[in-house]
C-alpha atoms as one frame of an Amber mdcrd trajectory, in Angstrom:
protein
  -0.044   0.155   0.068   1.182   3.504  -0.772   1.606   5.568   2.160   0.461
   9.337   1.697   2.954  11.710   2.203   1.952  15.441   2.762   5.569  16.473
   2.420   5.754  15.129  -1.089   1.931  15.833  -2.013   2.608  18.643  -4.733
  -1.080  19.875  -4.547  -0.548  20.260  -0.677   2.447  22.021  -0.822   1.191
  24.663  -3.361  -1.736  25.410  -1.260   0.011  25.841   1.983   2.740  27.914
   0.584   0.063  30.182  -0.815  -1.769  30.381   2.503   1.694  31.055   4.129
   2.561  33.976   1.649  -0.840  35.515   2.391   0.013  35.229   6.076   3.106
  36.805   5.738   1.672  39.657   3.692  -1.100  40.280   6.131   1.392  40.584
   8.862   3.610  42.718   7.371   6.447  40.002   7.719   9.207  39.196   5.145
   7.010  37.431   2.475   9.847  34.496   2.074   6.803  32.233   1.154   6.316
  34.059  -2.057   9.742  33.832  -3.140   9.870  30.064  -2.408   6.465  29.498
  -4.327   7.951  31.682  -7.462  11.218  29.633  -7.311   9.782  26.141  -7.037
   6.438  26.585  -9.030   7.225  28.636 -11.925   8.603  26.530 -14.965   9.580
  23.906 -12.902   8.556  19.985 -12.973   6.675  20.912  -9.590   4.546  23.505
 -11.505   3.860  20.971 -14.345   2.353  18.292 -11.481   0.633  21.005  -9.926
  -1.516  21.548 -12.759  -2.485  18.017 -12.586  -3.744  18.022  -9.169  -5.659
  21.533 -10.051  -7.116  20.257 -12.912  -8.520  17.258 -10.534  -9.565  19.555
  -7.736 -11.355  22.279  -9.847 -12.767  20.100 -12.674 -16.155  21.209 -13.805
 -19.076  18.681 -13.398 -18.389  15.655 -15.625 -20.393  12.460 -16.592 -18.570
   9.279 -15.158 -17.324   8.296 -18.450 -15.722  11.864 -19.227 -14.698  12.162
 -15.393 -12.669   8.604 -16.317 -11.007   9.937 -19.142 -10.087  13.219 -17.003
  -8.267  10.973 -14.502  -6.950   8.834 -16.924  -5.401  11.623 -18.907  -3.727
  13.130 -15.594  -2.261   9.670 -14.781  -0.819   9.668 -18.480   0.495  13.226
 -18.137   1.951  12.376 -14.703   3.957   9.410 -16.214   5.828  11.773 -18.620
   7.246  14.212 -15.849  11.037  14.254 -14.732  11.063  11.972 -11.705  14.087
  12.573 -10.693  14.107  16.417 -11.065  10.706  16.390  -9.677  11.856  14.564
  -6.511  14.976  17.033  -6.364  12.518  20.199  -5.961  10.435  18.539  -3.884
  13.285  18.070  -1.345  14.869  21.404  -1.848  11.492  23.316  -1.032  10.804
  21.395   2.139  14.455  22.275   3.037  13.735  25.639   2.123  10.433  25.790
   4.062  12.153  24.339   7.172  14.975  26.956   6.886  12.249  29.717   7.393
   9.425  28.293   8.614   8.053  25.836  11.810   7.298  22.622   9.574   4.809
  21.876  12.162   3.204  25.005  12.101   3.433  25.083   8.172   1.702  21.982
   7.784  -1.153  22.348  10.419  -3.350  24.662   8.007  -6.280  23.197   6.938
  -6.496  22.410   3.134 -10.270  22.156   1.384  -9.141  19.744  -1.177  -6.752
  17.512   1.351  -8.627  14.260   0.402  -8.720  15.094  -3.485  -4.946  15.701
  -3.231  -4.226  12.634  -1.171  -6.321  10.885  -3.605  -4.114  12.263  -6.693
  -0.932  11.384  -5.048  -1.570   8.002  -4.603  -2.806   7.366  -8.004   0.019
   8.833  -9.471   2.184   7.093  -7.144   0.811   3.838  -8.298   1.464   4.637
 -11.626   5.080   5.720 -11.445   5.980   2.895  -8.946   7.704  -0.388 -10.102
   5.972  -2.007  -7.207   2.777  -3.933  -7.439  -0.114  -1.326  -5.804  -2.541
  -2.345  -3.750  -5.691  -2.651  -5.868  -8.257  -1.830  -3.229  -6.375   1.562
  -2.503  -6.310   2.378  -6.090  -9.802   1.686  -6.531 -10.914   3.755  -3.401
  -9.064   6.326  -4.441 -10.275   6.692  -8.318 -13.851   6.531  -6.482 -12.986
   9.395  -4.504 -12.152  11.392  -7.485 -14.872  10.448  -9.687 -17.545  11.407
  -6.984 -15.786  14.630  -6.663 -15.737  14.963 -10.345 -19.212  13.855 -11.086
 -20.526  15.494  -7.898 -22.311  12.195  -7.275 -21.987   9.797  -4.648 -20.945
   6.712  -6.544 -21.242   2.819  -5.396 -18.434   0.458  -5.835 -18.883  -1.250
  -9.473 -21.712  -3.569  -9.334 -19.531  -6.405  -9.905 -20.136  -8.484  -6.555
 -23.883  -8.212  -6.685 -24.215  -9.039 -10.630 -21.828 -11.686 -10.213 -24.224
 -13.434  -7.702 -27.183 -12.980  -9.516 -25.680 -14.549 -12.462 -24.095 -17.458
 -11.083 -27.249 -18.403  -9.152 -28.961 -18.701 -12.356 -26.308 -21.516 -13.632
 -26.029 -24.872 -13.240 -24.605 -25.947  -9.798 -21.970 -28.082 -11.300 -20.782
 -25.343 -13.667 -20.938 -22.724 -10.799 -18.731 -24.834  -8.628 -16.469 -25.496
 -11.281 -16.172 -22.382 -13.380 -16.520 -19.704 -10.616 -15.220 -20.899  -7.435
 -13.678 -17.382  -6.696 -15.211 -15.853  -3.630 -17.055 -12.345  -4.432 -15.838
 -11.309  -0.845 -12.171 -11.682  -2.165 -12.825  -9.626  -4.929 -14.333  -6.779
  -2.511 -12.175  -6.901   0.364  -9.228  -9.560   0.469  -6.857  -8.525  -2.655
  -4.028 -10.476  -0.836  -5.571 -13.712  -1.534  -5.671 -13.063  -5.561  -2.888
 -14.619  -7.623  -0.445 -12.827  -9.680  -2.302 -13.212 -12.877  -5.696 -11.895
 -11.174  -3.443  -8.669  -9.617  -2.390  -7.980 -13.026  -5.479  -8.185 -14.773
  -7.266  -5.604 -12.188  -4.379  -3.323 -12.764  -4.445  -3.346 -16.438  -8.542
  -3.293 -15.888  -8.287  -0.241 -13.996  -5.511   1.682 -15.634  -6.886   1.552
 -19.012 -10.588   1.654 -18.080 -10.948   4.993 -20.299  -8.927   3.259 -23.286
 -11.744   1.282 -25.039  -9.628   0.110 -27.663  -6.554  -0.711 -25.514  -8.321
  -2.474 -23.000 -10.713  -4.416 -25.471  -7.347  -5.785 -27.118  -6.080  -6.801
 -23.549  -8.709  -8.625 -22.382  -9.395 -10.369 -26.060  -5.639 -11.558 -25.463
  -6.135 -12.627 -21.876  -9.830 -14.509 -22.964  -7.516 -16.409 -25.785  -4.952
 -17.361 -23.271  -7.375 -18.706 -20.581  -9.615 -20.539 -23.384  -6.160 -22.187
 -24.684  -5.198 -23.196 -21.360  -8.332 -24.505 -20.241  -8.675 -26.680 -23.714
  -5.411 -28.355 -22.922  -6.900 -29.690 -19.434 -10.045 -30.801 -21.397  -7.709
 -32.668 -23.702  -5.426 -34.300 -21.105  -7.626 -35.294 -18.570  -9.200 -38.714
 -17.988 -12.134 -37.414 -16.077 -15.302 -37.474 -18.403 -17.421 -35.799 -16.042
 -14.613 -32.818 -15.781 -14.311 -33.036 -19.702 -18.024 -32.280 -20.208 -18.082
 -29.301 -17.611 -14.811 -27.815 -19.242 -16.642 -27.837 -22.474 -19.544 -25.927
 -20.949 -17.194 -23.546 -19.263 -15.098 -23.271 -22.666 -18.473 -22.313 -24.324
 -18.600 -19.160 -22.010 -15.768 -17.898 -23.258 -16.127 -15.800 -26.146 -14.144
 -12.661 -27.248 -15.279  -9.088 -27.076 -16.631  -7.601 -30.357 -15.379  -4.366
 -31.973 -18.754  -2.819 -31.657 -19.597  -4.518 -28.184 -19.513  -2.677 -24.844
 -16.861  -3.802 -22.375 -18.839  -4.985 -19.198 -17.469  -5.812 -15.755 -18.534
  -9.326 -16.085 -15.734  -9.903 -18.617 -13.147  -8.777 -15.728 -14.765 -11.245
 -13.349 -15.168 -13.842 -15.651 -11.610 -13.756 -16.316 -10.392 -13.734 -12.626
 -12.400 -16.733 -12.142 -10.948 -18.612 -14.989  -7.454 -17.849 -13.576  -8.798
 -19.157 -10.426 -10.263 -22.300 -11.969  -6.600 -22.948 -13.793  -4.691 -22.537
 -10.664  -6.980 -25.374  -9.088  -6.995 -27.557 -11.755  -3.078 -27.399 -11.875
  -3.152 -27.996  -8.297  -4.802 -31.280  -8.464  -2.951 -32.485 -11.749
């Protein structure tokens, strides 16, 4: 899980410097904050990154689709920044603030968009980090931004309820064989997911607004699991299992070029990976 750092959050640093500069001017003291502000937010990587934070915080009300596109664009732009230069600028900025102000007092000021800035920070860090990010944390922060931009309270994606409803309609044996991943694992226990499932979730979340790229990725994964499950069908001597695998394979179909990408495709793929894992374990 990515730990939020107010010392590295560009949105917070900007807001706090503005507040400090205002305080200096009103108290007729040397406006050191103004000088720091100009030095680190004019034609710098910090200034460029703040633009991304500001875009999220002050976005007009958008539809959910457009809000997702805005967030995706912000994250894509963040990856283009010079991270080494940005880190140096943040380090030097804090060093200079510490030289002229008490850091505890400086960071005590309340910032209206604190939760939004924290969400932007976490999502950007998840994009630029080489480590596997906490999927639940990413989803939570994306929902925070989506609610802020759409100006609506959004529920988490209706994956869990849809899965339960659809699976209860299927033949019991098929459900047990093909869909034996617990819905609560998808919602709350991401630590129990396999590497393949984690990668699948990460790609789905990161590319949710890029329909073409996401469709290509999901179709590739659907073909991979279908090929692997077909291999199990031809190598098993258990006739019942072979019949059930045939039933499962009939469910796996590519997403057409004009078809909308539904959450059920993601859930299905995760369950196919779970099934493959279980079949390998008993082989």
